[in-house]
N, CA, C and O atoms as CSV, one atom per row, in Angstrom:
chain,resi,resn,atom,element,x,y,z
A,1,MET,N,N,15.328,10.187,0.761
A,1,MET,CA,C,13.923,10.419,1.030
A,1,MET,C,C,13.263,9.075,1.333
A,1,MET,O,O,13.564,8.067,0.693
A,2,SER,N,N,12.369,9.071,2.304
A,2,SER,CA,C,11.682,7.821,2.630
A,2,SER,C,C,10.698,7.457,1.526
A,2,SER,O,O,10.217,8.324,0.796
A,3,LEU,N,N,10.409,6.172,1.415
A,3,LEU,CA,C,9.451,5.707,0.412
A,3,LEU,C,C,8.067,6.289,0.686
A,3,LEU,O,O,7.344,6.636,-0.248
A,4,ALA,N,N,7.694,6.397,1.962
A,4,ALA,CA,C,6.389,6.985,2.318
A,4,ALA,C,C,6.308,8.432,1.850
A,4,ALA,O,O,5.244,8.887,1.431
A,5,ASN,N,N,7.413,9.156,1.914
A,5,ASN,CA,C,7.411,10.544,1.435
A,5,ASN,C,C,7.244,10.603,-0.078
A,5,ASN,O,O,6.605,11.520,-0.594
A,6,ILE,N,N,7.808,9.641,-0.787
A,6,ILE,CA,C,7.639,9.586,-2.241
A,6,ILE,C,C,6.174,9.349,-2.585
A,6,ILE,O,O,5.629,9.997,-3.479
A,7,VAL,N,N,5.538,8.419,-1.875
A,7,VAL,CA,C,4.115,8.140,-2.111
A,7,VAL,C,C,3.274,9.375,-1.770
A,7,VAL,O,O,2.362,9.730,-2.517
A,8,GLN,N,N,3.576,10.021,-0.654
A,8,GLN,CA,C,2.825,11.220,-0.273
A,8,GLN,C,C,2.972,12.307,-1.334
A,8,GLN,O,O,2.003,12.981,-1.682
A,9,ARG,N,N,4.177,12.469,-1.837
A,9,ARG,CA,C,4.413,13.446,-2.905
A,9,ARG,C,C,3.544,13.125,-4.122
A,9,ARG,O,O,3.039,14.029,-4.788
A,10,GLY,N,N,3.372,11.828,-4.406
A,10,GLY,CA,C,2.512,11.422,-5.520
A,10,GLY,C,C,1.056,11.774,-5.286
A,10,GLY,O,O,0.382,12.281,-6.183
A,11,TRP,N,N,0.565,11.506,-4.076
A,11,TRP,CA,C,-0.824,11.868,-3.766
A,11,TRP,C,C,-1.021,13.378,-3.913
A,11,TRP,O,O,-2.048,13.827,-4.422
A,12,GLU,N,N,-0.037,14.156,-3.466
A,12,GLU,CA,C,-0.132,15.615,-3.588
A,12,GLU,C,C,-0.104,16.047,-5.047
A,12,GLU,O,O,-0.802,16.989,-5.423
A,13,ALA,N,N,0.687,15.377,-5.870
A,13,ALA,CA,C,0.732,15.686,-7.303
A,13,ALA,C,C,-0.620,15.396,-7.950
A,13,ALA,O,O,-1.085,16.169,-8.787
A,14,VAL,N,N,-1.252,14.287,-7.568
A,14,VAL,CA,C,-2.588,13.973,-8.100
A,14,VAL,C,C,-3.562,15.080,-7.715
A,14,VAL,O,O,-4.324,15.562,-8.553
A,15,GLY,N,N,-3.534,15.482,-6.443
A,15,GLY,CA,C,-4.434,16.542,-5.975
A,15,GLY,C,C,-4.233,17.850,-6.713
A,15,GLY,O,O,-5.183,18.605,-6.922
A,16,ALA,N,N,-2.994,18.119,-7.108
A,16,ALA,CA,C,-2.683,19.349,-7.837
A,16,ALA,C,C,-2.868,19.199,-9.343
A,16,ALA,O,O,-2.742,20.175,-10.083
A,17,GLY,N,N,-3.167,17.977,-9.803
A,17,GLY,CA,C,-3.310,17.732,-11.233
A,17,GLY,C,C,-1.986,17.726,-11.972
A,17,GLY,O,O,-1.963,17.884,-13.193
A,18,ASP,N,N,-0.877,17.547,-11.258
A,18,ASP,CA,C,0.452,17.542,-11.863
A,18,ASP,C,C,0.871,16.093,-12.139
A,18,ASP,O,O,1.681,15.518,-11.412
A,19,PHE,N,N,0.308,15.523,-13.195
A,19,PHE,CA,C,0.526,14.119,-13.496
A,19,PHE,C,C,1.943,13.826,-13.989
A,19,PHE,O,O,2.441,12.713,-13.821
A,20,ASP,N,N,2.588,14.817,-14.592
A,20,ASP,CA,C,3.971,14.612,-15.015
A,20,ASP,C,C,4.872,14.426,-13.789
A,20,ASP,O,O,5.767,13.581,-13.799
A,21,ALA,N,N,4.637,15.210,-12.742
A,21,ALA,CA,C,5.404,15.044,-11.497
A,21,ALA,C,C,5.127,13.677,-10.884
A,21,ALA,O,O,6.038,13.028,-10.369
A,22,LEU,N,N,3.874,13.239,-10.937
A,22,LEU,CA,C,3.506,11.933,-10.385
A,22,LEU,C,C,4.279,10.810,-11.073
A,22,LEU,O,O,4.925,10.006,-10.400
A,23,VAL,N,N,4.221,10.745,-12.390
A,23,VAL,CA,C,4.811,9.617,-13.103
A,23,VAL,C,C,6.334,9.627,-13.076
A,23,VAL,O,O,6.961,8.622,-13.411
A,24,ALA,N,N,6.933,10.734,-12.687
A,24,ALA,CA,C,8.393,10.795,-12.585
A,24,ALA,C,C,8.920,9.834,-11.519
A,24,ALA,O,O,10.087,9.446,-11.558
A,25,ASP,N,N,8.067,9.449,-10.570
A,25,ASP,CA,C,8.479,8.535,-9.500
A,25,ASP,C,C,8.208,7.067,-9.826
A,25,ASP,O,O,8.300,6.217,-8.940
A,26,TYR,N,N,7.873,6.753,-11.090
A,26,TYR,CA,C,7.591,5.379,-11.518
A,26,TYR,C,C,8.659,4.901,-12.488
A,26,TYR,O,O,9.237,5.693,-13.232
A,27,THR,N,N,8.915,3.591,-12.474
A,27,THR,CA,C,9.818,3.017,-13.465
A,27,THR,C,C,9.129,3.023,-14.831
A,27,THR,O,O,7.902,3.085,-14.914
A,28,SER,N,N,9.915,2.959,-15.883
A,28,SER,CA,C,9.326,2.986,-17.231
A,28,SER,C,C,8.494,1.742,-17.514
A,28,SER,O,O,7.584,1.789,-18.341
A,29,ASP,N,N,8.789,0.627,-16.843
A,29,ASP,CA,C,8.063,-0.627,-17.084
A,29,ASP,C,C,7.094,-0.975,-15.954
A,29,ASP,O,O,6.830,-2.149,-15.692
A,30,MET,N,N,6.571,0.047,-15.294
A,30,MET,CA,C,5.684,-0.161,-14.141
A,30,MET,C,C,4.351,-0.790,-14.530
A,30,MET,O,O,3.976,-0.827,-15.702
A,31,PHE,N,N,3.634,-1.293,-13.493
A,31,PHE,CA,C,2.301,-1.872,-13.648
A,31,PHE,C,C,1.330,-1.115,-12.759
A,31,PHE,O,O,1.679,-0.712,-11.649
A,32,PHE,N,N,0.102,-0.920,-13.250
A,32,PHE,CA,C,-0.980,-0.334,-12.458
A,32,PHE,C,C,-2.147,-1.313,-12.520
A,32,PHE,O,O,-2.627,-1.654,-13.601
A,33,ILE,N,N,-2.599,-1.762,-11.349
A,33,ILE,CA,C,-3.679,-2.753,-11.281
A,33,ILE,C,C,-4.759,-2.229,-10.356
A,33,ILE,O,O,-4.491,-1.875,-9.208
A,34,MET,N,N,-5.990,-2.181,-10.865
A,34,MET,CA,C,-7.134,-1.742,-10.061
A,34,MET,C,C,-8.230,-2.782,-10.212
A,34,MET,O,O,-8.552,-3.163,-11.337
A,35,PRO,N,N,-8.816,-3.257,-9.111
A,35,PRO,CA,C,-9.863,-4.286,-9.194
A,35,PRO,C,C,-11.000,-3.863,-10.122
A,35,PRO,O,O,-11.403,-2.701,-10.156
A,36,GLY,N,N,-11.491,-4.820,-10.854
A,36,GLY,CA,C,-12.620,-4.573,-11.734
A,36,GLY,C,C,-12.224,-4.120,-13.123
A,36,GLY,O,O,-13.066,-4.070,-14.019
A,37,GLN,N,N,-10.962,-3.790,-13.319
A,37,GLN,CA,C,-10.519,-3.389,-14.647
A,37,GLN,C,C,-10.203,-4.626,-15.459
A,37,GLN,O,O,-9.645,-5.593,-14.941
A,38,GLY,N,N,-10.555,-4.597,-16.717
A,38,GLY,CA,C,-10.246,-5.722,-17.587
A,38,GLY,C,C,-8.789,-5.748,-17.993
A,38,GLY,O,O,-8.245,-6.805,-18.313
A,39,ASP,N,N,-8.165,-4.606,-17.980
A,39,ASP,CA,C,-6.783,-4.508,-18.426
A,39,ASP,C,C,-5.893,-4.023,-17.293
A,39,ASP,O,O,-6.317,-3.248,-16.436
A,40,VAL,N,N,-4.669,-4.487,-17.305
A,40,VAL,CA,C,-3.631,-3.975,-16.418
A,40,VAL,C,C,-2.844,-2.973,-17.243
A,40,VAL,O,O,-2.436,-3.275,-18.365
A,41,LEU,N,N,-2.629,-1.796,-16.704
A,41,LEU,CA,C,-1.808,-0.830,-17.420
A,41,LEU,C,C,-0.349,-1.204,-17.246
A,41,LEU,O,O,0.117,-1.429,-16.129
A,42,GLU,N,N,0.354,-1.268,-18.338
A,42,GLU,CA,C,1.774,-1.607,-18.316
A,42,GLU,C,C,2.565,-0.460,-18.907
A,42,GLU,O,O,2.340,-0.059,-20.050
A,43,GLY,N,N,3.477,0.056,-18.136
A,43,GLY,CA,C,4.364,1.111,-18.607
A,43,GLY,C,C,3.933,2.491,-18.161
A,43,GLY,O,O,2.746,2.806,-18.078
A,44,ARG,N,N,4.931,3.299,-17.878
A,44,ARG,CA,C,4.699,4.660,-17.383
A,44,ARG,C,C,3.915,5.496,-18.394
A,44,ARG,O,O,3.084,6.315,-18.002
A,45,TYR,N,N,4.168,5.301,-19.687
A,45,TYR,CA,C,3.477,6.125,-20.686
A,45,TYR,C,C,1.992,5.774,-20.773
A,45,TYR,O,O,1.157,6.664,-20.931
A,46,ALA,N,N,1.660,4.501,-20.673
A,46,ALA,CA,C,0.240,4.103,-20.653
A,46,ALA,C,C,-0.434,4.626,-19.396
A,46,ALA,O,O,-1.573,5.089,-19.449
A,47,PHE,N,N,0.257,4.556,-18.270
A,47,PHE,CA,C,-0.262,5.078,-17.009
A,47,PHE,C,C,-0.501,6.586,-17.118
A,47,PHE,O,O,-1.548,7.085,-16.706
A,48,ARG,N,N,0.466,7.301,-17.671
A,48,ARG,CA,C,0.332,8.757,-17.820
A,48,ARG,C,C,-0.847,9.092,-18.718
A,48,ARG,O,O,-1.603,10.017,-18.421
A,49,ALA,N,N,-1.015,8.371,-19.792
A,49,ALA,CA,C,-2.134,8.625,-20.710
A,49,ALA,C,C,-3.470,8.384,-20.018
A,49,ALA,O,O,-4.418,9.139,-20.234
A,50,ALA,N,N,-3.560,7.351,-19.196
A,50,ALA,CA,C,-4.810,7.045,-18.484
A,50,ALA,C,C,-5.171,8.137,-17.487
A,50,ALA,O,O,-6.349,8.344,-17.195
A,51,LEU,N,N,-4.182,8.828,-16.970
A,51,LEU,CA,C,-4.448,9.883,-15.991
A,51,LEU,C,C,-5.227,11.046,-16.587
A,51,LEU,O,O,-5.856,11.810,-15.854
A,52,GLU,N,N,-5.194,11.187,-17.902
A,52,GLU,CA,C,-5.965,12.252,-18.552
A,52,GLU,C,C,-7.459,12.060,-18.341
A,52,GLU,O,O,-8.222,13.024,-18.394
A,53,ASN,N,N,-7.883,10.825,-18.103
A,53,ASN,CA,C,-9.297,10.518,-17.870
A,53,ASN,C,C,-9.552,10.147,-16.410
A,53,ASN,O,O,-10.458,9.367,-16.118
A,54,LEU,N,N,-8.762,10.698,-15.500
A,54,LEU,CA,C,-8.835,10.327,-14.098
A,54,LEU,C,C,-10.238,10.513,-13.521
A,54,LEU,O,O,-10.697,9.689,-12.730
A,55,GLY,N,N,-10.906,11.570,-13.906
A,55,GLY,CA,C,-12.249,11.827,-13.390
A,55,GLY,C,C,-13.237,10.719,-13.685
A,55,GLY,O,O,-14.171,10.501,-12.914
A,56,GLU,N,N,-13.044,10.010,-14.796
A,56,GLU,CA,C,-13.938,8.919,-15.167
A,56,GLU,C,C,-13.662,7.644,-14.368
A,56,GLU,O,O,-14.515,6.759,-14.292
A,57,LEU,N,N,-12.475,7.551,-13.775
A,57,LEU,CA,C,-12.107,6.355,-13.019
A,57,LEU,C,C,-12.677,6.343,-11.607
A,57,LEU,O,O,-12.766,5.291,-10.973
A,58,PHE,N,N,-13.062,7.519,-11.121
A,58,PHE,CA,C,-13.538,7.646,-9.748
A,58,PHE,C,C,-15.029,7.962,-9.721
A,58,PHE,O,O,-15.557,8.565,-10.654
A,59,PRO,N,N,-15.700,7.558,-8.660
A,59,PRO,CA,C,-17.135,7.843,-8.538
A,59,PRO,C,C,-17.404,9.354,-8.499
A,59,PRO,O,O,-16.548,10.123,-8.061
A,60,PRO,N,N,-18.577,9.777,-8.951
A,60,PRO,CA,C,-18.927,11.199,-8.880
A,60,PRO,C,C,-18.820,11.711,-7.439
A,60,PRO,O,O,-19.292,11.070,-6.500
A,61,GLY,N,N,-18.199,12.861,-7.291
A,61,GLY,CA,C,-18.043,13.464,-5.974
A,61,GLY,C,C,-16.958,12.825,-5.122
A,61,GLY,O,O,-16.896,13.072,-3.918
A,62,PHE,N,N,-16.096,12.003,-5.728
A,62,PHE,CA,C,-15.041,11.315,-4.978
A,62,PHE,C,C,-14.159,12.327,-4.270
A,62,PHE,O,O,-13.711,13.308,-4.863
A,63,GLU,N,N,-13.919,12.072,-2.993
A,63,GLU,CA,C,-13.056,12.938,-2.196
A,63,GLU,C,C,-12.307,12.096,-1.170
A,63,GLU,O,O,-12.906,11.275,-0.475
A,64,ILE,N,N,-11.018,12.299,-1.079
A,64,ILE,CA,C,-10.218,11.656,-0.037
A,64,ILE,C,C,-10.369,12.488,1.226
A,64,ILE,O,O,-10.104,13.690,1.229
A,65,THR,N,N,-10.800,11.829,2.308
A,65,THR,CA,C,-11.001,12.538,3.565
A,65,THR,C,C,-9.873,12.313,4.565
A,65,THR,O,O,-9.704,13.108,5.490
A,66,ASP,N,N,-9.103,11.250,4.396
A,66,ASP,CA,C,-7.936,11.005,5.240
A,66,ASP,C,C,-7.016,10.035,4.502
A,66,ASP,O,O,-7.465,9.212,3.704
A,67,LEU,N,N,-5.731,10.152,4.786
A,67,LEU,CA,C,-4.735,9.340,4.100
A,67,LEU,C,C,-3.601,9.038,5.066
A,67,LEU,O,O,-3.062,9.934,5.714
A,68,ARG,N,N,-3.247,7.752,5.152
A,68,ARG,CA,C,-2.114,7.325,5.974
A,68,ARG,C,C,-1.224,6.426,5.127
A,68,ARG,O,O,-1.713,5.579,4.379
A,69,ASN,N,N,0.077,6.617,5.251
A,69,ASN,CA,C,1.041,5.807,4.514
A,69,ASN,C,C,1.847,4.972,5.493
A,69,ASN,O,O,2.440,5.503,6.433
A,70,LEU,N,N,1.868,3.665,5.271
A,70,LEU,CA,C,2.599,2.730,6.120
A,70,LEU,C,C,3.736,2.145,5.301
A,70,LEU,O,O,3.508,1.509,4.272
A,71,GLU,N,N,4.976,2.366,5.766
A,71,GLU,CA,C,6.150,1.947,5.011
A,71,GLU,C,C,6.688,0.625,5.522
A,71,GLU,O,O,6.822,0.419,6.728
A,72,GLY,N,N,6.994,-0.268,4.593
A,72,GLY,CA,C,7.657,-1.532,4.885
A,72,GLY,C,C,8.936,-1.609,4.077
A,72,GLY,O,O,9.443,-0.587,3.614
A,73,VAL,N,N,9.454,-2.793,3.905
A,73,VAL,CA,C,10.669,-2.988,3.119
A,73,VAL,C,C,10.302,-2.950,1.637
A,73,VAL,O,O,9.589,-3.827,1.148
A,74,ASP,N,N,10.775,-1.966,0.944
A,74,ASP,CA,C,10.542,-1.796,-0.498
A,74,ASP,C,C,9.066,-1.679,-0.867
A,74,ASP,O,O,8.681,-1.996,-1.993
A,75,GLU,N,N,8.235,-1.226,0.077
A,75,GLU,CA,C,6.822,-1.041,-0.236
A,75,GLU,C,C,6.185,-0.052,0.735
A,75,GLU,O,O,6.656,0.157,1.853
A,76,VAL,N,N,5.099,0.545,0.261
A,76,VAL,CA,C,4.285,1.446,1.064
A,76,VAL,C,C,2.831,1.078,0.814
A,76,VAL,O,O,2.435,0.817,-0.322
A,77,VAL,N,N,2.037,1.058,1.878
A,77,VAL,CA,C,0.595,0.877,1.753
A,77,VAL,C,C,-0.066,2.180,2.174
A,77,VAL,O,O,0.175,2.688,3.269
A,78,SER,N,N,-0.898,2.710,1.297
A,78,SER,CA,C,-1.706,3.877,1.638
A,78,SER,C,C,-3.081,3.399,2.055
A,78,SER,O,O,-3.732,2.643,1.334
A,79,ILE,N,N,-3.520,3.843,3.221
A,79,ILE,CA,C,-4.893,3.618,3.677
A,79,ILE,C,C,-5.647,4.905,3.367
A,79,ILE,O,O,-5.334,5.968,3.903
A,80,VAL,N,N,-6.631,4.795,2.505
A,80,VAL,CA,C,-7.348,5.959,1.998
A,80,VAL,C,C,-8.788,5.922,2.504
A,80,VAL,O,O,-9.534,4.991,2.199
A,81,GLU,N,N,-9.173,6.929,3.272
A,81,GLU,CA,C,-10.579,7.100,3.642
A,81,GLU,C,C,-11.186,8.031,2.606
A,81,GLU,O,O,-10.591,9.048,2.248
A,82,TRP,N,N,-12.373,7.678,2.128
A,82,TRP,CA,C,-12.968,8.456,1.054
A,82,TRP,C,C,-14.487,8.503,1.178
A,82,TRP,O,O,-15.103,7.728,1.909
A,83,LYS,N,N,-15.064,9.443,0.435
A,83,LYS,CA,C,-16.514,9.534,0.304
A,83,LYS,C,C,-16.818,9.974,-1.122
A,83,LYS,O,O,-15.935,10.421,-1.855
A,84,SER,N,N,-18.084,9.836,-1.497
A,84,SER,CA,C,-18.516,10.273,-2.820
A,84,SER,C,C,-19.978,10.687,-2.717
A,84,SER,O,O,-20.553,10.708,-1.629
A,85,ASP,N,N,-20.570,11.013,-3.857
A,85,ASP,CA,C,-21.979,11.421,-3.839
A,85,ASP,C,C,-22.882,10.330,-3.277
A,85,ASP,O,O,-23.870,10.638,-2.611
A,86,LYS,N,N,-22.564,9.060,-3.530
A,86,LYS,CA,C,-23.418,7.945,-3.097
A,86,LYS,C,C,-22.874,7.166,-1.904
A,86,LYS,O,O,-23.564,6.287,-1.388
A,87,VAL,N,N,-21.670,7.459,-1.457
A,87,VAL,CA,C,-21.054,6.736,-0.341
A,87,VAL,C,C,-20.598,7.775,0.679
A,87,VAL,O,O,-19.778,8.640,0.372
A,88,SER,N,N,-21.133,7.682,1.889
A,88,SER,CA,C,-20.793,8.690,2.896
A,88,SER,C,C,-19.445,8.435,3.557
A,88,SER,O,O,-18.827,9.367,4.073
A,89,TYR,N,N,-18.977,7.182,3.551
A,89,TYR,CA,C,-17.676,6.863,4.143
A,89,TYR,C,C,-17.240,5.477,3.683
A,89,TYR,O,O,-18.031,4.533,3.656
A,90,SER,N,N,-15.976,5.379,3.326
A,90,SER,CA,C,-15.400,4.074,3.027
A,90,SER,C,C,-13.886,4.172,3.104
A,90,SER,O,O,-13.326,5.252,3.293
A,91,GLN,N,N,-13.237,3.025,2.955
A,91,GLN,CA,C,-11.786,2.959,2.920
A,91,GLN,C,C,-11.352,2.061,1.771
A,91,GLN,O,O,-12.081,1.164,1.349
A,92,LEU,N,N,-10.165,2.321,1.284
A,92,LEU,CA,C,-9.502,1.448,0.333
A,92,LEU,C,C,-8.025,1.488,0.661
A,92,LEU,O,O,-7.575,2.341,1.426
A,93,SER,N,N,-7.276,0.576,0.090
A,93,SER,CA,C,-5.836,0.604,0.288
A,93,SER,C,C,-5.143,0.484,-1.065
A,93,SER,O,O,-5.678,-0.089,-2.015
A,94,VAL,N,N,-3.948,1.037,-1.122
A,94,VAL,CA,C,-3.149,1.008,-2.344
A,94,VAL,C,C,-1.744,0.548,-1.959
A,94,VAL,O,O,-1.107,1.125,-1.078
A,95,LEU,N,N,-1.280,-0.490,-2.628
A,95,LEU,CA,C,0.063,-1.009,-2.398
A,95,LEU,C,C,0.997,-0.465,-3.476
A,95,LEU,O,O,0.729,-0.588,-4.671
A,96,PHE,N,N,2.083,0.131,-3.036
A,96,PHE,CA,C,3.121,0.627,-3.929
A,96,PHE,C,C,4.371,-0.203,-3.679
A,96,PHE,O,O,4.874,-0.238,-2.556
A,97,LYS,N,N,4.884,-0.878,-4.717
A,97,LYS,CA,C,6.121,-1.656,-4.611
A,97,LYS,C,C,7.239,-0.881,-5.299
A,97,LYS,O,O,7.057,-0.315,-6.377
A,98,PHE,N,N,8.386,-0.870,-4.656
A,98,PHE,CA,C,9.511,-0.058,-5.109
A,98,PHE,C,C,10.700,-0.904,-5.536
A,98,PHE,O,O,10.916,-2.010,-5.042
A,99,THR,N,N,11.463,-0.347,-6.471
A,99,THR,CA,C,12.816,-0.765,-6.744
A,99,THR,C,C,13.640,0.504,-6.577
A,99,THR,O,O,13.481,1.463,-7.333
A,100,GLY,N,N,14.512,0.504,-5.591
A,100,GLY,CA,C,15.218,1.740,-5.245
A,100,GLY,C,C,14.203,2.762,-4.771
A,100,GLY,O,O,13.415,2.490,-3.865
A,101,GLU,N,N,14.222,3.941,-5.383
A,101,GLU,CA,C,13.263,4.996,-5.026
A,101,GLU,C,C,12.220,5.214,-6.120
A,101,GLU,O,O,11.628,6.289,-6.210
A,102,LYS,N,N,11.995,4.192,-6.953
A,102,LYS,CA,C,10.998,4.279,-8.021
A,102,LYS,C,C,9.931,3.212,-7.820
A,102,LYS,O,O,10.233,2.089,-7.418
A,103,ILE,N,N,8.691,3.565,-8.101
A,103,ILE,CA,C,7.562,2.645,-7.976
A,103,ILE,C,C,7.494,1.793,-9.241
A,103,ILE,O,O,7.494,2.317,-10.356
A,104,TYR,N,N,7.437,0.470,-9.055
A,104,TYR,CA,C,7.281,-0.404,-10.223
A,104,TYR,C,C,5.914,-1.074,-10.252
A,104,TYR,O,O,5.543,-1.671,-11.263
A,105,GLU,N,N,5.158,-0.987,-9.158
A,105,GLU,CA,C,3.805,-1.541,-9.162
A,105,GLU,C,C,2.918,-0.736,-8.230
A,105,GLU,O,O,3.299,-0.412,-7.106
A,106,GLU,N,N,1.726,-0.419,-8.721
A,106,GLU,CA,C,0.682,0.205,-7.913
A,106,GLU,C,C,-0.550,-0.677,-8.040
A,106,GLU,O,O,-1.051,-0.917,-9.138
A,107,ARG,N,N,-1.026,-1.152,-6.901
A,107,ARG,CA,C,-2.154,-2.087,-6.897
A,107,ARG,C,C,-3.199,-1.605,-5.890
A,107,ARG,O,O,-2.899,-1.415,-4.712
A,108,TRP,N,N,-4.428,-1.410,-6.368
A,108,TRP,CA,C,-5.525,-0.927,-5.527
A,108,TRP,C,C,-6.343,-2.095,-4.983
A,108,TRP,O,O,-6.584,-3.080,-5.682
A,109,PHE,N,N,-6.765,-1.970,-3.727
A,109,PHE,CA,C,-7.640,-2.940,-3.067
A,109,PHE,C,C,-8.867,-2.174,-2.586
A,109,PHE,O,O,-8.773,-1.290,-1.734
A,110,VAL,N,N,-10.007,-2.527,-3.144
A,110,VAL,CA,C,-11.235,-1.784,-2.859
A,110,VAL,C,C,-12.407,-2.760,-2.860
A,110,VAL,O,O,-12.372,-3.783,-3.544
A,111,ASP,N,N,-13.426,-2.443,-2.103
A,111,ASP,CA,C,-14.664,-3.226,-2.131
A,111,ASP,C,C,-15.299,-2.973,-3.496
A,111,ASP,O,O,-15.950,-1.948,-3.697
A,112,THR,N,N,-15.114,-3.897,-4.428
A,112,THR,CA,C,-15.532,-3.652,-5.809
A,112,THR,C,C,-17.042,-3.478,-5.947
A,112,THR,O,O,-17.492,-2.703,-6.791
A,113,LYS,N,N,-17.817,-4.167,-5.152
A,113,LYS,CA,C,-19.282,-4.018,-5.231
A,113,LYS,C,C,-19.685,-2.599,-4.821
A,113,LYS,O,O,-20.474,-1.948,-5.506
A,114,GLN,N,N,-19.138,-2.131,-3.706
A,114,GLN,CA,C,-19.440,-0.778,-3.246
A,114,GLN,C,C,-18.954,0.243,-4.276
A,114,GLN,O,O,-19.651,1.212,-4.580
A,115,TRP,N,N,-17.765,0.017,-4.801
A,115,TRP,CA,C,-17.180,0.935,-5.781
A,115,TRP,C,C,-18.088,1.022,-7.013
A,115,TRP,O,O,-18.393,2.121,-7.476
A,116,GLU,N,N,-18.521,-0.124,-7.543
A,116,GLU,CA,C,-19.403,-0.139,-8.715
A,116,GLU,C,C,-20.726,0.584,-8.425
A,116,GLU,O,O,-21.235,1.328,-9.263
A,117,ASN,N,N,-21.264,0.356,-7.242
A,117,ASN,CA,C,-22.544,0.992,-6.875
A,117,ASN,C,C,-22.431,2.484,-6.616
A,117,ASN,O,O,-23.447,3.174,-6.530
A,118,SER,N,N,-21.214,2.992,-6.489
A,118,SER,CA,C,-21.047,4.406,-6.201
A,118,SER,C,C,-21.060,5.265,-7.471
A,118,SER,O,O,-20.986,6.491,-7.395
A,119,PHE,N,N,-21.154,4.612,-8.643
A,119,PHE,CA,C,-21.228,5.371,-9.894
A,119,PHE,C,C,-22.669,5.663,-10.280
A,119,PHE,O,O,-22.917,6.294,-11.307
């Protein structure tokens, strides 16, 4: 399976609320980094636990309007077009780094000022 397909499967799992399926594609010692967070999540179990509060991590009315996955060597970048109650259109990107067919790092790149103002 291509790495881009693994990432797409993860986005679909998030949309379906199937977080156990999502974390199955991560290494046990993975990292999750999102701008503006004071802490980096380390480990699949910490990541899975944080997903229980996913609604609090995103701006009210957050919706993905388009998604493209670009595959490189051992990595995939998702270009995410989104909107929310306070933002009519924006983009962010997410870098997924792989070892084999498992994600060991997920790093979000977002306009932090716009993101903060969208809450």
